[in-house]
SERO-4910 file (N, C-alpha, C, O; in steps of 0.05 Angstrom, whole numbers):
BEGIN
 pado doro    nc1    nc2    nc3   cac1   cac2   cac3    cc1    cc2    cc3    oc1    oc2    oc3
  Met    A   -336   -132  -1077   -328   -117  -1053   -323    -88  -1061   -309    -83  -1080
  Thr    A   -335    -70  -1046   -331    -41  -1051   -319    -26  -1028   -313     -2  -1031
  Met    A   -313    -40  -1006   -301    -27   -983   -274    -40   -977   -270    -64   -981
  Ala    A   -255    -23   -968   -229    -33   -959   -229    -33   -929   -236    -13   -917
  Thr    A   -220    -55   -916   -217    -55   -887   -188    -62   -880   -174    -75   -895
  Leu    A   -180    -53   -857   -153    -56   -848   -151    -55   -818   -165    -38   -806
  Ile    A   -135    -72   -806   -129    -69   -778    -99    -67   -775    -85    -83   -788
  Arg    A    -90    -49   -759    -61    -45   -757    -52    -40   -729    -67    -28   -713
  Leu    A    -28    -49   -723    -16    -44   -697      6    -23   -701     24    -27   -717
  Leu    A      4     -1   -687     24     19   -687     39     16   -660     27     22   -639
  Pro    A     64      6   -660     78      2   -635     85     28   -621     87     49   -634
  Arg    A     89     26   -595     96     49   -579    118     66   -593    139     55   -601
  Gly    A    114     92   -595    134    110   -606    132    113   -637    146    130   -648
  Phe    A    115     97   -650    113     99   -679     98    124   -688     78    132   -675
  Ala    A    107    137   -709     93    160   -720     94    158   -751    115    151   -762
  Thr    A     72    164   -764     71    162   -793     80    189   -805     80    210   -792
  Gln    A     87    188   -830     92    212   -846     65    223   -856     46    207   -857
  Pro    A     63    248   -863     38    259   -874     29    243   -898     45    236   -915
  Tyr    A      3    237   -899     -8    221   -921    -36    231   -927    -51    240   -909
  Arg    A    -43    229   -953    -71    235   -960    -78    218   -985    -61    211  -1001
  Ser    A   -104    213   -987   -114    198  -1010   -143    207  -1015   -155    221   -999
  Ser    A   -153    199  -1038   -179    208  -1047   -202    196  -1032   -224    206  -1031
  Asp    A   -198    173  -1019   -219    160  -1003   -221    172   -975   -201    181   -964
  Ser    A   -246    173   -965   -250    181   -937   -244    156   -920   -251    134   -928
  Met    A   -232    160   -897   -223    138   -880   -237    140   -853   -237    162   -840
  Val    A   -249    118   -844   -261    117   -817   -242    100   -800   -235     78   -806
  Phe    A   -233    112   -777   -215     99   -758   -230     93   -733   -245    110   -723
  Ile    A   -227     68   -722   -238     60   -697   -216     49   -680   -201     31   -689
  Val    A   -212     60   -656   -191     51   -638   -200     26   -624   -219     26   -609
  Ala    A   -185      4   -630   -191    -22   -617   -178    -24   -589   -190    -33   -570
  Glu    A   -153    -15   -588   -137    -16   -563   -117      7   -562   -108     16   -583
  Gly    A   -110     15   -539    -88     34   -535    -96     63   -537   -120     70   -537
  Arg    A    -76     80   -538    -80    109   -540    -61    120   -562    -40    108   -568
  Gly    A    -70    142   -574    -53    154   -594    -63    182   -601    -79    194   -587
  Glu    A    -54    191   -624    -60    218   -633    -62    218   -663    -46    206   -677
  Leu    A    -83    231   -673    -86    234   -702    -87    264   -708   -103    279   -696
  Lys    A    -70    273   -726    -70    301   -734    -80    302   -762    -69    289   -780
  Ala    A   -101    317   -767   -113    321   -793   -114    351   -799   -129    365   -786
  Gly    A    -98    359   -819    -97    388   -824    -85    401   -799    -63    393   -790
  Ala    A    -98    422   -789    -88    437   -766    -99    426   -739    -93    437   -718
  Gln    A   -117    406   -741   -129    396   -717   -116    370   -707   -108    353   -723
  Thr    A   -113    368   -680   -102    344   -668   -123    331   -650   -136    345   -635
  Phe    A   -126    305   -653   -146    290   -638   -133    269   -621   -117    252   -631
  Ala    A   -138    269   -595   -129    248   -577   -147    223   -582   -171    226   -584
  Leu    A   -135    200   -583   -149    175   -589   -146    156   -565   -125    153   -554
  Glu    A   -168    142   -559   -167    121   -539   -188    100   -547   -204    104   -565
  Ala    A   -187     77   -534   -204     54   -541   -233     62   -545   -245     78   -529
  His    A   -245     52   -567   -273     56   -575   -278     83   -588   -301     88   -596
  Asp    A   -258    100   -591   -262    125   -606   -265    119   -636   -254    100   -646
  Leu    A   -281    136   -649   -285    135   -678   -279    162   -689   -288    182   -679
  Leu    A   -264    162   -711   -257    188   -724   -257    184   -754   -249    163   -764
  Val    A   -267    204   -769   -268    203   -798   -249    224   -809   -250    247   -801
  Val    A   -232    216   -828   -215    234   -842   -226    237   -870   -226    218   -885
  Pro    A   -234    261   -878   -246    265   -905   -225    260   -927   -201    262   -922
  Gly    A   -235    253   -950   -217    249   -973   -200    273   -979   -208    296   -977
  Trp    A   -175    267   -985   -154    286   -993   -146    305   -970   -134    326   -975
  Lys    A   -152    297   -945   -143    312   -921   -117    299   -911   -117    275   -904
  Ser    A    -96    314   -910    -70    303   -901    -72    297   -871    -84    312   -856
  His    A    -61    274   -863    -62    266   -835    -38    249   -827    -24    238   -844
  Thr    A    -33    249   -801    -11    233   -789    -22    219   -765    -42    228   -752
  Leu    A     -9    197   -757    -16    182   -733      9    180   -716     31    177   -726
  His    A      5    182   -689     27    178   -670     17    161   -648     -5    164   -638
  Ala    A     34    142   -640     27    123   -619     46    125   -595     68    114   -596
  Pro    A     40    140   -574     57    142   -550     57    116   -535     75    111   -519
  Glu    A     37     99   -540     37     71   -530     26     54   -552     16     65   -572
  Asp    A     27     27   -549     16     10   -571    -12     19   -577    -29     24   -559
  Leu    A    -18     21   -603    -44     30   -613    -54     11   -634    -40      6   -654
  Val    A    -78      0   -631    -90    -18   -651   -114     -3   -663   -132      4   -649
  Leu    A   -112      1   -690   -133     15   -704   -147     -3   -725   -133    -17   -739
  Phe    A   -173     -2   -726   -188    -14   -747   -197      9   -765   -204     30   -755
  Ser    A   -196      5   -791   -205     26   -809   -218     15   -833   -214     -8   -841
  Tyr    A   -236     31   -845   -248     23   -870   -253     48   -887   -254     70   -877
  Ser    A   -255     43   -914   -258     65   -932   -271     55   -958   -275     31   -961
  Asp    A   -277     73   -976   -288     66  -1002   -265     64  -1023   -270     67  -1047
  Arg    A   -241     58  -1015   -218     57  -1033   -223     36  -1055   -217     43  -1079
  Val    A   -233     13  -1049   -236     -8  -1069   -255      2  -1092   -249     -2  -1115
  Ala    A   -277     14  -1084   -296     25  -1104   -282     46  -1122   -285     46  -1146
  Gln    A   -267     64  -1109   -253     85  -1124   -232     73  -1143   -228     82  -1165
  Glu    A   -218     52  -1133   -198     38  -1151   -212     26  -1175   -202     29  -1197
  Lys    A   -234     12  -1171   -248     -1  -1193   -259     20  -1213   -261     14  -1237
  Leu    A   -266     44  -1203   -275     65  -1221   -253     81  -1233   -257     98  -1251
  Gly    A   -228     76  -1224   -205     89  -1236   -198    117  -1226   -183    131  -1239
  Phe    A   -209    125  -1203   -202    152  -1194   -190    153  -1167   -188    175  -1155
  Trp    A   -181    131  -1155   -167    132  -1129   -139    143  -1133   -125    136  -1151
  Arg    A   -131    161  -1115   -105    173  -1115    -94    175  -1087   -109    176  -1068
  Glu    A    -67    175  -1084    -55    179  -1058    -30    197  -1061    -19    199  -1083
  Gln    A    -22    209  -1039      2    225  -1039     15    222  -1012      4    227   -991
  Arg    A     40    213  -1013     57    211   -989     74    236   -989     89    241  -1008
  Gln    A     73    251   -967     87    276   -966    113    274   -951    128    294   -949
***
């Protein structure tokens, strides 16, 4: 396996702290509405939206209502090659 997949529920009112990692992340909104801030840009999210956050780009997520996100990245491949990194800010 060379791809990492994840589905997560962000409950109403939840907001993440700034985070970045060396893998690029693809987010697909399964349900709900939310907001993703990447660098200085803010993106409104709703069901069926797709958004890509480039590697090492700091980002946050906010859920004004329940938000279900599916995501995938090349994290597993980077971990196996020994160069995956993350930073929680």
